[in-house]
N, CA, C and O atoms as a GROMACS GRO file, in nm:
protein
  228
    1MET      N    1   4.479   0.193   2.760
    1MET     CA    2   4.402   0.078   2.721
    1MET      C    3   4.262   0.120   2.678
    1MET      O    4   4.196   0.197   2.749
    2GLU      N    5   4.216   0.070   2.566
    2GLU     CA    6   4.083   0.106   2.517
    2GLU      C    7   3.974   0.036   2.599
    2GLU      O    8   3.991  -0.077   2.645
    3LYS      N    9   3.862   0.107   2.615
    3LYS     CA   10   3.745   0.052   2.682
    3LYS      C   11   3.634   0.038   2.580
    3LYS      O   12   3.638   0.100   2.473
    4GLU      N   13   3.536  -0.041   2.612
    4GLU     CA   14   3.420  -0.058   2.526
    4GLU      C   15   3.310   0.036   2.574
    4GLU      O   16   3.286   0.050   2.694
    5TYR      N   17   3.242   0.100   2.478
    5TYR     CA   18   3.133   0.193   2.510
    5TYR      C   19   3.009   0.157   2.430
    5TYR      O   20   3.018   0.106   2.318
    6ILE      N   21   2.896   0.185   2.488
    6ILE     CA   22   2.768   0.174   2.418
    6ILE      C   23   2.725   0.317   2.387
    6ILE      O   24   2.712   0.400   2.477
    7VAL      N   25   2.703   0.346   2.259
    7VAL     CA   26   2.663   0.480   2.216
    7VAL      C   27   2.519   0.473   2.166
    7VAL      O   28   2.487   0.396   2.075
    8THR      N   29   2.434   0.555   2.225
    8THR     CA   30   2.294   0.564   2.183
    8THR      C   31   2.279   0.682   2.088
    8THR      O   32   2.315   0.795   2.122
    9ILE      N   33   2.225   0.654   1.970
    9ILE     CA   34   2.199   0.759   1.871
    9ILE      C   35   2.050   0.788   1.874
    9ILE      O   36   1.967   0.697   1.862
   10THR      N   37   2.016   0.915   1.891
   10THR     CA   38   1.876   0.957   1.894
   10THR      C   39   1.853   1.061   1.784
   10THR      O   40   1.930   1.156   1.771
   11GLU      N   41   1.748   1.041   1.707
   11GLU     CA   42   1.711   1.137   1.604
   11GLU      C   43   1.565   1.176   1.625
   11GLU      O   44   1.482   1.092   1.660
   12VAL      N   45   1.536   1.303   1.604
   12VAL     CA   46   1.398   1.351   1.612
   12VAL      C   47   1.363   1.409   1.475
   12VAL      O   48   1.430   1.499   1.425
   13LEU      N   49   1.255   1.355   1.417
   13LEU     CA   50   1.204   1.406   1.291
   13LEU      C   51   1.078   1.485   1.321
   13LEU      O   52   0.998   1.447   1.406
   14GLN      N   53   1.060   1.596   1.250
   14GLN     CA   54   0.944   1.681   1.277
   14GLN      C   55   0.901   1.750   1.149
   14GLN      O   56   0.984   1.799   1.072
   15ARG      N   57   0.771   1.755   1.127
   15ARG     CA   58   0.715   1.825   1.012
   15ARG      C   59   0.586   1.894   1.056
   15ARG      O   60   0.508   1.836   1.132
   16LYS      N   61   0.564   2.015   1.010
   16LYS     CA   62   0.441   2.087   1.039
   16LYS      C   63   0.344   2.066   0.923
   16LYS      O   64   0.381   2.083   0.806
   17VAL      N   65   0.221   2.028   0.957
   17VAL     CA   66   0.118   2.002   0.856
   17VAL      C   67   0.000   2.093   0.887
   17VAL      O   68  -0.046   2.099   1.001
   18THR      N   69  -0.050   2.163   0.786
   18THR     CA   70  -0.166   2.250   0.803
   18THR      C   71  -0.291   2.173   0.761
   18THR      O   72  -0.294   2.111   0.655
   19VAL      N   73  -0.392   2.178   0.845
   19VAL     CA   74  -0.517   2.106   0.818
   19VAL      C   75  -0.634   2.188   0.871
   19VAL      O   76  -0.620   2.258   0.972
   20LYS      N   77  -0.747   2.180   0.804
   20LYS     CA   78  -0.868   2.248   0.853
   20LYS      C   79  -0.950   2.146   0.932
   20LYS      O   80  -0.971   2.033   0.887
   21ALA      N   81  -0.997   2.188   1.050
   21ALA     CA   82  -1.074   2.099   1.136
   21ALA      C   83  -1.162   2.182   1.229
   21ALA      O   84  -1.142   2.303   1.244
   22GLU      N   85  -1.258   2.115   1.290
   22GLU     CA   86  -1.350   2.181   1.383
   22GLU      C   87  -1.286   2.211   1.519
   22GLU      O   88  -1.326   2.304   1.588
   23SER      N   89  -1.185   2.130   1.556
   23SER     CA   90  -1.121   2.149   1.686
   23SER      C   91  -0.976   2.101   1.679
   23SER      O   92  -0.934   2.038   1.582
   24LYS      N   93  -0.902   2.134   1.784
   24LYS     CA   94  -0.762   2.090   1.794
   24LYS      C   95  -0.755   1.937   1.793
   24LYS      O   96  -0.670   1.879   1.725
   25GLY      N   97  -0.843   1.873   1.868
   25GLY     CA   98  -0.846   1.727   1.874
   25GLY      C   99  -0.876   1.666   1.738
   25GLY      O  100  -0.815   1.566   1.698
   26ASP      N  101  -0.971   1.727   1.666
   26ASP     CA  102  -1.004   1.679   1.531
   26ASP      C  103  -0.885   1.694   1.438
   26ASP      O  104  -0.857   1.606   1.356
   27ALA      N  105  -0.814   1.806   1.449
   27ALA     CA  106  -0.697   1.830   1.364
   27ALA      C  107  -0.591   1.724   1.390
   27ALA      O  108  -0.532   1.670   1.296
   28GLU      N  109  -0.566   1.694   1.516
   28GLU     CA  110  -0.467   1.592   1.550
   28GLU      C  111  -0.511   1.455   1.498
   28GLU      O  112  -0.429   1.379   1.446
   29TYR      N  113  -0.640   1.424   1.511
   29TYR     CA  114  -0.692   1.296   1.463
   29TYR      C  115  -0.676   1.284   1.311
   29TYR      O  116  -0.634   1.180   1.260
   30ILE      N  117  -0.709   1.390   1.239
   30ILE     CA  118  -0.700   1.388   1.092
   30ILE      C  119  -0.556   1.364   1.048
   30ILE      O  120  -0.531   1.279   0.963
   31VAL      N  121  -0.462   1.438   1.107
   31VAL     CA  122  -0.322   1.424   1.065
   31VAL      C  123  -0.266   1.289   1.111
   31VAL      O  124  -0.187   1.229   1.039
   32GLU      N  125  -0.305   1.242   1.228
   32GLU     CA  126  -0.260   1.110   1.273
   32GLU      C  127  -0.310   1.002   1.176
   32GLU      O  128  -0.235   0.910   1.142
   33LYS      N  129  -0.434   1.012   1.134
   33LYS     CA  130  -0.490   0.916   1.038
   33LYS      C  131  -0.414   0.924   0.906
   33LYS      O  132  -0.382   0.821   0.846
   34GLN      N  133  -0.387   1.047   0.859
   34GLN     CA  134  -0.309   1.065   0.736
   34GLN      C  135  -0.170   1.004   0.750
   34GLN      O  136  -0.120   0.940   0.658
   35TYR      N  137  -0.109   1.024   0.865
   35TYR     CA  138   0.025   0.970   0.891
   35TYR      C  139   0.024   0.817   0.882
   35TYR      O  140   0.110   0.758   0.815
   36TYR      N  141  -0.071   0.753   0.948
   36TYR     CA  142  -0.077   0.607   0.946
   36TYR      C  143  -0.120   0.552   0.810
   36TYR      O  144  -0.096   0.435   0.780
   37ASN      N  145  -0.182   0.635   0.729
   37ASN     CA  146  -0.213   0.597   0.590
   37ASN      C  147  -0.098   0.633   0.496
   37ASN      O  148  -0.111   0.624   0.374
   38GLN      N  149   0.014   0.671   0.554
   38GLN     CA  150   0.138   0.703   0.482
   38GLN      C  151   0.124   0.822   0.386
   38GLN      O  152   0.189   0.827   0.282
   39GLU      N  153   0.038   0.916   0.424
   39GLU     CA  154   0.027   1.039   0.345
   39GLU      C  155   0.138   1.138   0.384
   39GLU      O  156   0.169   1.230   0.308
   40HIS      N  157   0.196   1.118   0.500
   40HIS     CA  158   0.307   1.200   0.548
   40HIS      C  159   0.419   1.105   0.587
   40HIS      O  160   0.410   1.037   0.690
   41ILE      N  161   0.523   1.099   0.507
   41ILE     CA  162   0.637   1.012   0.537
   41ILE      C  163   0.756   1.102   0.566
   41ILE      O  164   0.810   1.166   0.476
   42LEU      N  165   0.797   1.103   0.692
   42LEU     CA  166   0.909   1.188   0.731
   42LEU      C  167   1.040   1.125   0.685
   42LEU      O  168   1.055   1.003   0.683
   43ASN      N  169   1.135   1.212   0.648
   43ASN     CA  170   1.264   1.164   0.600
   43ASN      C  171   1.375   1.254   0.652
   43ASN      O  172   1.352   1.337   0.741
   44GLU      N  173   1.495   1.238   0.597
   44GLU     CA  174   1.612   1.312   0.649
   44GLU      C  175   1.595   1.464   0.641
   44GLU      O  176   1.659   1.536   0.718
   45SER      N  177   1.512   1.514   0.551
   45SER     CA  178   1.493   1.659   0.544
   45SER      C  179   1.408   1.711   0.661
   45SER      O  180   1.401   1.831   0.684
   46ASP      N  181   1.344   1.620   0.734
   46ASP     CA  182   1.264   1.658   0.851
   46ASP      C  183   1.341   1.646   0.982
   46ASP      O  184   1.284   1.666   1.090
   47LEU      N  185   1.470   1.614   0.975
   47LEU     CA  186   1.552   1.597   1.094
   47LEU      C  187   1.568   1.731   1.166
   47LEU      O  188   1.610   1.830   1.106
   48THR      N  189   1.534   1.733   1.295
   48THR     CA  190   1.546   1.857   1.372
   48THR      C  191   1.648   1.846   1.485
   48THR      O  192   1.708   1.946   1.523
   49VAL      N  193   1.667   1.725   1.539
   49VAL     CA  194   1.759   1.707   1.651
   49VAL      C  195   1.831   1.574   1.634
   49VAL      O  196   1.772   1.474   1.592
   50GLN      N  197   1.958   1.575   1.666
   50GLN     CA  198   2.031   1.449   1.674
   50GLN      C  199   2.127   1.459   1.792
   50GLN      O  200   2.182   1.565   1.820
   51SER      N  201   2.147   1.346   1.859
   51SER     CA  202   2.239   1.346   1.971
   51SER      C  203   2.308   1.211   1.981
   51SER      O  204   2.256   1.110   1.934
   52PHE      N  205   2.424   1.212   2.042
   52PHE     CA  206   2.505   1.091   2.061
   52PHE      C  207   2.548   1.090   2.207
   52PHE      O  208   2.612   1.184   2.254
   53LYS      N  209   2.514   0.983   2.280
   53LYS     CA  210   2.550   0.973   2.421
   53LYS      C  211   2.616   0.839   2.445
   53LYS      O  212   2.563   0.734   2.409
   54ALA      N  213   2.732   0.844   2.506
   54ALA     CA  214   2.808   0.721   2.533
   54ALA      C  215   2.810   0.692   2.682
   54ALA      O  216   2.807   0.782   2.766
   55LYS      N  217   2.815   0.562   2.713
   55LYS     CA  218   2.834   0.518   2.851
   55LYS      C  219   2.923   0.395   2.848
   55LYS      O  220   2.927   0.322   2.748
   56ALA      N  221   2.992   0.373   2.953
   56ALA     CA  222   3.080   0.257   2.961
   56ALA      C  223   2.996   0.128   2.953
   56ALA      O  224   2.888   0.120   3.012
   57ALA      N  225   3.047   0.031   2.881
   57ALA     CA  226   2.975  -0.096   2.865
   57ALA      C  227   2.990  -0.182   2.987
   57ALA      O  228   2.937  -0.292   2.992
   0.00000   0.00000   0.00000
């Protein structure tokens, strides 16, 4: 007899961006600002991890 399952799909996108800054914190701030201004749009080519986990419903 078949059972019902809930399957969670998880994807991790990752891209390395080079930036010049005075400090690590400044570099993170600059790239975060660029990201929210849509200067870095991650897509399927940035996929690094995917997983599928099922549990009984």
